[in-house]
N, C-alpha and C positions, 0 to 999 in steps of 0.2 A: 316568124310566121304569125299570121293573124289568128283570131280566136277559132274560126271555122277550121282552118288548116290544122291547128293544134289538136282539137278534139277529134278530128278525123284520124290523126296519127295515134292518139292515145285515148281510145274510147272507154277503156276501163283502167283501173289501177294496176291490174296485172300486166297490161301493156307497158305502163310506166316502169314497173319493177323489172320486167324483162329487158327494157332498154338500159336501165341503170346497171343491172347485173352483167349484161353482155359487154358493156363498156368496161366494167371493173375486171371481169374475167375474160379478157380477149383471147387468151390461150387455153380456155377451159377452166372449170371450177377446180379449186384446190382446197382441201380440208386443212384448216389451221392447226388441227390437233395431230393428225397422223401423216399429213402431206400427201394423202391419196389424190389422184387426178380425177378428172371430170366423169369418166365413164361409170363410176360407182357413187356419184353424187347427184341428187335430184331435189326438186322443190317439194316442200311439204304441201299436201293437199289442203290442210286446214288453214294454212297461212303461207301465201306465196313469197313472203319476205324471208322465210327461213329455208335453209338447205339441210338435207340429211345425208350423212356419209354412211353408206352401207358397209364400209370397210371396218370402221371403229365404232359403229352404231351410235354416233353422236350427232347432235343438232347444233347448227350455228347460224347466226344472222348473216344474210348476204350483204347487209348494209354496214357491218362493222368497219370502223375506220373512215367513214364518209361523213359528210355534213348532214346526212339523213339518219344517222345512227340512232339517235334518241327520239325521233319524231313519232307522233301518233297520228299525224295528218295523212290524208290521202296523198300519195306521192305525186299524183298529177298536179296537186297544188304547188309542190316544190318545183316541178319542171315548168309549170306555167309562170311561177315567180321568176325563174331563171330567164325565161323567154321575155317577160315584161321588162326586166332590167336591161336586157340586150337591145330591145327595139326602142327604148326610150332614149332618144339622142341626148337629152339634157339630164337624164336620171329620173328616178321615181321615188317619191317620199314614202315613209313608212305608213302614213295615213292613207295615201292613195293605194298602196299595195293592200292594206287592210280592207279597203272598200272593194277592190278588184277581186279579192279572194273570198270576200264574205266572212272574214275572221272577226271574232268577238273581241279579241285582245290586240291592242296596239303593240304591247310588249312582244307578242309572238311574231308580229310582222317585222318589228325592228330587229329582233333576234335573227329572223330569217335573212333579212338584208345584210346584217352584220356578217353572218357566216358566208354569204355569197361574195361579199367584198373581200373577205379574208382569203377565200379561194382564188379570187382574181389576183390578189397580191402575191400569190406563190409563183406566178409566171416569171420566168427568168429571161433576161436579154443579155446575159453575160457574154462579152466579146463577140457581139453579132453585128453591131452598127459599123458601117464602112463608107468609103468614098467621101461624101459630104454630109456633115451633121450641123445642126444649129443648136446652140445652147442659150438659154435665157432664163430669167427669173420673174416671178410675179408675186403679188402679196395678197393674202386671203385673211378675212376676219377683221378683228379690231373694232374700233369705235366708228360711229357713223361719220360721213363726210361733212354733214352740216351740224352746226351747234344747235342743241335742243335741250329742253327741260323735261326730265322724267322723274315723277314722284318728288318734285321739289328740288331735285339735284340737277345742276347745270352740267351737261355733258359736252365737252368741247369737241370740235370737229377734229377728225384724225388727219394727220399729215399723209399725203399721197406719195407713193413710190418709195425710193430708198430713204432710210431714216425713219420710216413709220414704225409703229408698234405692232403692225400686223405680222403674220407668220409668212416667211418667204418660202416659195415652192420653186425648185429648180427643175427644169425640164430639158431633155435632149431629144431631138427628133432627127431621124434619118431621112434625108431629103428624097432619096429614090423611092422608098417604100411608104413613107409617111408614118412609120412606127415611132412611138414615143415612149420614153421612160422618164418618170418624174418622181421626185422625193421632196419631202419637206426638209428645210435646212434649219435645224436647231442650232442655237449658239454653241460655240466650242468652249473649252475650259476657261478661256479668258473672257468669255461673254461676247465674242465677236461672231457676227453672222456673215455668211458668204465670203469666207476667207479663200485665198487662192488655192490652198491645199484641199479645202473642202470641195471646191468646184472641180479641181483636177481629179479627185478620187471618184466623183460621180461620172466623169468622162471615162476614166480608166476602167470602170466597172462594165461599161457597155460597148466601148469602141475598140476597134482593131487598130493595129499599128498604121502609121502614115495617113490617118484620117484627116481631112481638111475640116477645121472647126470654125464656123461663123459665129461671131459674138458682137455685142455692142461695146461701148467704151468703158465699161465698169473696170476700175483699176485692178480688181482681183484677177481678171482674165489675163493680166500681164504675165502671169506665171507660165502661160503657154508660149511666150516669146523666148523663154530660156530653153535649156535642154530638158526634155521630158523622156521618160522611158519608152513611150510609144511614138515619139517623134511626130507630134502633131504639126500640121500646117495651119497657122493661125491667120484668119482674115478678120479685121475689125471694121465695123460700120459705125460711123459717127452720126447718131440720130439727130444731133443738133444741126447737122448740115443736110442730111438726106436719109431716106429710108432704104435706098438701094444704090449700090455703086455700079449697077449694070452687070451684064455677064453672069447673072445668077448670084451676085454677092449681096445677100440680104438675110434678115432673120424673120421674114414675114410668115414663114410656115409655122414656127413655134408660137409667134404672137397670135396667129389665128386659132391655135389650139387653146391658148389662154382665154380667148374670148368665149369659147364653148364651155370651158371649165367654170368661168365666172357666171355665165348664164344659168348653169346648173346650181351653183352654190347659192347665189342670191335670188334666183327666180324660182327654184324648186325647193331647196332645203332651207333657205332664208338665214340659217345660222348653223355653222359647223364648229364644234369644239376642237381645240388643238389635239386633244386626246384621240379623236377619231378622224382627224383630217387626212392622215395618210391613207386610210381605208377608202375615203371618198376619192382621193387622187388616184388610187389603184383602179377603182371602178371606171373613172373617166378615161384613164390610159387604156384599159382593157377594151372598152367599147370602141375607141378610135383604132385600136390595133386589129380588131376583129369585126369587120363591117358586114361580112356575110353571116347572117343570123343563124342559118342552119349549121354552118361549119362552127360558128362560135358556140352554139348550144352544146354540141358534142365535145368541143375542146374544153369548155368550162365545166361540163359534167366530169370530164377526165380529171380536172384539177380538184373538183369537189370530192372525188372518191379516193384521192391520193394521200389522205392523212391530215386534213384540216380538222383540228379538235373542235367538237361540237360543244 
């Protein structure tokens, strides 16, 4: 939703609190101390963030266990931040969020984005992808493509594609729905990246049995040609010959997703450390998987109140 629609929906902080609390307690308020149900629990007049249980005469925060638990900010700022993250197709930087919210501290804006991304990362796609999926990998980070000199040090250009020092990200997209699941692929104990077992485990996490899997000619995908527990049907596309075999045999869907990810990483964030890369990938996946912003706001709020540590 745009700025005008947002502030029409949440004219005061109490409106934002009511929205958060009603999402958290869909079946009515429950006292964490005595287990009393909603008809004896009500908001404190002096602070709408707190609830009072008339049964055990105790007070508790309505925001406990949510990403808002320790915040002193107006909760409309948090909901507006959620909204900005969802409507920014290529993402929003911490500096931009700081300007949009009028915050004095960049650290506060970065922490807010970090908690939002962690909430996005809790969404599960376990055993939900079916029919036809595409799997592919891309590479993020590393040294610049062109050789240059920085502070007297010559930085050699990075190798592109497989064999690079960049961090590989593996993605699986369900053809029918467009949903995507992506994870960074760290080296195994032997130091090998993108092994057959590693790629198979990523597929097994999200795919149902008898799913048709579209891949390129990477040798590690050869594991799909043998017997697998979920009996995948493997279709390979040789990109040195063609980008599509016709009849829907291609990996163009996942490659289009990588284009959006890289526009965000290099165009908005400029640099992402390996430490935080998975969180940025989770944000990218969530935004592609939830394109209806109003539905996405309520869904993301549900993830944010379900136990992400602040």
